[in-house]
N, C-alpha and C positions, 0 to 999 in steps of 0.2 A: 505294736499297735498299727503302725503304718503299713507293714507288710500284710497284716490280717485284712485291713480295709482294701488294699490293692488286690489281694487274693479274692475277696468277696466280689469286688467290682469285676474282676476277670471272669469269675464264675457266672455272674449275671449277664455279662457281655456274651459269653459262650452260649448260654441258654437262649439269649435273644437271637443270635445268629442261627442256632439250630432250629428255633421256632420259625424264623423266616424261611429257612431252607425247606423245611417240611411244608410250609404254606405254599411256596413256589412250586414244589414238587406236586402237591395236591392239585393246584390250579393247572399245572401243565398236564396232569393226567386227565383232568376234566376237559381241557381243550382238545386232547388227542382222541377222545372217545366220541364216536358219532352217535347222535340221537336219530335212530332209524325212523322214528315216527315223523320226523320232519321231511322225509322223502314224499309224504303225501301232501299235495297242494290242493286245498279245498276249492280254490278259485278255478283250477284247470280240471281237476279230477272230479267232475260233478256227477258223472254217471257211474254206476257200479262196474260197468265194463272197463272203465278207465282207471279203476283203483289199482293200487299196488298190493300184491299178496305176499304173505310170508309163510314159510314152512320150516319145520324142525321136528326132530324126533320126539322131543318132550313138550313142544309148544301146546298141543291139544290138551294134555293133562294139566298144564299150568293154567290154561284158560278155564277149564272146568273146575279147578280149585277156586278160582275167583267166583265163578258162577254159583258153586255149591255154598261158599261162604256167605254170599249175599242171601241165598235162599234159606239157609239154616238160621241166620241171624234175624232176618226180617220175616221169616215164615211165609214166603211167597213161592210160587211155582217157577220153574225154569222158563215155562212158556211166557209168563208175564214179563220176565226180564227181557226175553228175546223180542217180545212185542214193543217194549220200551226202546230197545236198540233200533228196531225197524222204524218206529215212529220218529225217533230223533234223526235218523239218517235219511228218512224219506224213501225207504225202499220196502219191498214186500216181505211180510213176516215169513212166508214159506222159504224165501231165499236165505234168510238168517238161520232158520231152523235146519235147512239142508246143509248150510255151511258148517254149523256147529256139530251136527251129528254124522254127516256123511263125508264131507270133504276133508282132505289132509292139509290144505292150505287155507289161510285166513286173511281176509282183507285188512289192511292197516286201520281203516276207519272203524271196523267192527271191534278190533282189539282195543283201540283207543277209547271207544264208547263204553265197552265193558269195564275198562280200567277206571273211567270217569264215574260210572255208576257205583263201582266198588268203593271209590274214595268218598263220594258224596253220601251214599246211603249208610255207610258204616262210620262216617265222621273220622276218616283217617287224616293224619297230619301230613304236612307237605313233605317231610322227610320220608315218611312211610310210603307215600306215593312215588317219590323218586326212587326209593329202593325197589319197590315192586316193578316200576318201569324198567329198571336195569335188569332185574331178574327175568322179565319177559323177553327183553331184547337179547339177553345172553342165550336164551333158548331158540332164537331165530337163527337158522342156518342158511336158508336160501330166500331169495326175493325174485319175483317175476311180475309181469303185467297180467292183468286178469283176462287172459286170452288163451285159447287152446293152442294157438300157434306159437306163443311166446315160450322161450326156454328159460328155466331158472338159472340164476347166477348166484355166486357165493355172496353171503351177507357180510360185507367188510365192516368191522365194528371199530377199528382203531386206525389211526394214521400210522403208516409204515414207510420204510425206505422206498419200496417200489411205488407206493401211492404218490410219494413226493416226486419221484422221477416222472411218473405219468403226468402230474400237474405241470412240471417244468417243460416236458415235451409239448404238451397241449398249449402252454403259454407261448411257446416258440412257433410251432408249425401246425397246430390243430385249430379246428373251428367247429361250432355247433350250429346246425340249422333246425329250426322248429317248423315242421310242415303240417298243414291241415289237410286231412284226407277227405274224400267226398262224403263219408258218413259223419263228418264233424269232429272226429278224434284228432288229437295232436300226435305227431310223430317226431322223435328226436333223432336227427341224423348226424353222425360224427364222421369227420374226415381228417386225416393227417397225411401229409405228403413230404417227401424228402428225396434228394438225389442219391443218398447212400442207402442201399438196400439193407446193409447190416444194421444201420440205425433203426430202420423200420422193423426189422426182425426183433431187435432188442425191445422195442416198444410192444410188439405183439407178445413177447414173453412176459413182460411186466403185467399186462392185462390178464394173460392166462393164469399167472401165478396168484394174482389177487382176486379176480372176479370169476375165473374159470371160463372166460369167454374165448372162443376159438375165432380168430380173425384170418381172413384171406388177404394176401398181399397182391395188389393189382399193379400192372405196368401199362396202364392205358395212355399215359402221357409220355412224351419223349424225354428220356433221361430222368425220369421221375417215378418213384415207387410210392404207392399209397395204400392206406387202410381205410375202408369205408364200411360202416355198418349202422344198423338201427338197433338201439337198445336204450329203452327208457330209463332203466335203473342206473346204468353207467353214467348217462348224461345228467341225471338228477344229482348224482354224487358231485359231479363237477360244478353244477350250477348252485346247489343248495349249500354244500359244505365249504366250497372254495370260491364261490362268487364269480365264476366265469360266466360271461353273458352269452346270449345267443346272437349270432350274426357277427358283424365286423368288430374286432377287438384289438387290432394291431397297435393302435395309438393309445388305448386306455388300459390295456392289460397290466396287471401288477402282481407282485408276490402275494398269495393269499394270506390273510391274517392268521389263519389256523397254523400255517407253516411258519410264518414270521415270528409267532409267539411260542414256537416249540424249540426243541434243543438244536444244537448246531449241526448234528449229523443229518437231521431231516432237512434243514435248510441247505446243507451241502448237496444232498441228493436232488433237491429241487434245482439247484444251480447246474448240476450235472445234466439234468434233463434239458435245460435251456441251452447249455453250451454244446451238447451232443447234436442238437438240431439247428441251432442258430449261430453257434460259434464258428470260427474259422482258424485254421492252423496254416500260417504262411511259413516260408523257409527260415525266417528269423524272428517271428513274433506270433503271439496269439491275440485275436481280436474278436469283437462282438459288435454287430451293427443291428439296431432295431429302432422302430418308430416310437416305442414307449420309453420315455425318459425314466419313469418310476421303476420299471422293471430293470433297466440298465443300471440304475443307482443301487438297486437291491443286490444284483449280481456283483457289483463292485464291492459292496460292504461284505458280502459272504466270502468272496475270494480273499479280501483283505484280512478278514478274521481267520481264514485258513492258513495265513502265514505268507501269502504272496504280496510283496510290498511294491515291486516295480511295475505298477499298473497306473494307467492314466485314463481320464475321461474328458471328453470334449465339453466345453461350457455352452456350445451352440450346436444346433443340428446342421447337417450338410445340405446340399442342394435338393436332395431327395427326402428331406425332413427326417433323417435318421440320426440317432444318437450313438456315439461310438465309445467303446471301451477297448483299450489295447495295452499290450505289455511293451516294455522297453526292448529295443533292438539289441542292446548289450546284455541280454539276459543270460545268466550262466546256467550250466546244466542243472544245478540244484533247483532253480526256479522252474525250468521246464519239467523236472521230475514232479514238482508240486502240482503242475497243471494237469498231469495224468489223472489226478483224482477227480477232475471235472469233465472227463469224457468217458463214455461207456467203453469198456474193454472190447477189443476186436472190431471196433468200427473203423472206418477209413481215417477219421481225424485222429483217433487214438494211435493207430499204427503210423500215421504220418509224424506224429509227435515223437513216438519211439524212434523213428528213423532219424529225426533231427538230433535226438540225444546221442544215438550211436555215432552219427557223423561227427558231432562235436567231440566225442570221446576219442575217435580215431585221429582227429586233427590235433588233439593235445599230445 
């Protein structure tokens, strides 16, 4: 009788653990998926020319499925629905009609408004609306500004290793400027600089792999390589999904919540981005100096979770108001080998770390 009760208790315990694991996995998947409609900012993107547009091979057919479903159920014409969209968005009916019938790309506000009309007029539930929103976003392949000069970029829909690396590099050495042009439009200007050209090349490859953006590496400054470009979509990703501010951020930057609440591999990739650009490899230790205590503490936790134990952090900033993280001078080769996972391969710091490991091996 006792063993039967114990067995039942174990079964219920196992079911509870499984349920919690599935719930955590589901929540994690929700966190890692980007809601592309949030890229539209109604407070800034007030004019149609400032709207973000989406494209995709099946996007037009998906939108007309919504439009036809509304028209067939409510027995109204397509023109009346388009007039409602134009009225709600405060734009011309002819522009909406031309967009729906002629153009291959669709502004996010038009997609969102059509989706809202589909939901309200057909009395769809919240779950049906969420599923339909995911279905539409899955059909989005490219994003671009509503300008003939703007080039489309890949629509990144989920958090990935390279995206986490990009965030880490930006947290370390990147910054965002939002500039107002004479015609009243906002422009988002991105800059990243580092003394190691190989690190900048690695960053360029991450952006190309994820967004399809081709970046030019400049050498305008002495002993410094930089990437500078204007791209509204890329900068909106950094600002909307990861919370990076415009302007100065060195003392307030921190690990984005989206990454902090994800799995360890993504957090490790973020730490790699930070260490590749802000870390330092000395002849007998690895260290990190930065003005943000919060970011320093996050890197400390990530590295510690990765198995590196002999690391220390200063309780007070130095004279330049920088917080320090550093490894022990008596670090063995095993510890240095673990540090290799936090620097991008073939960069100067990675190669310097390899040299230290080889030198210590020969000394033995």
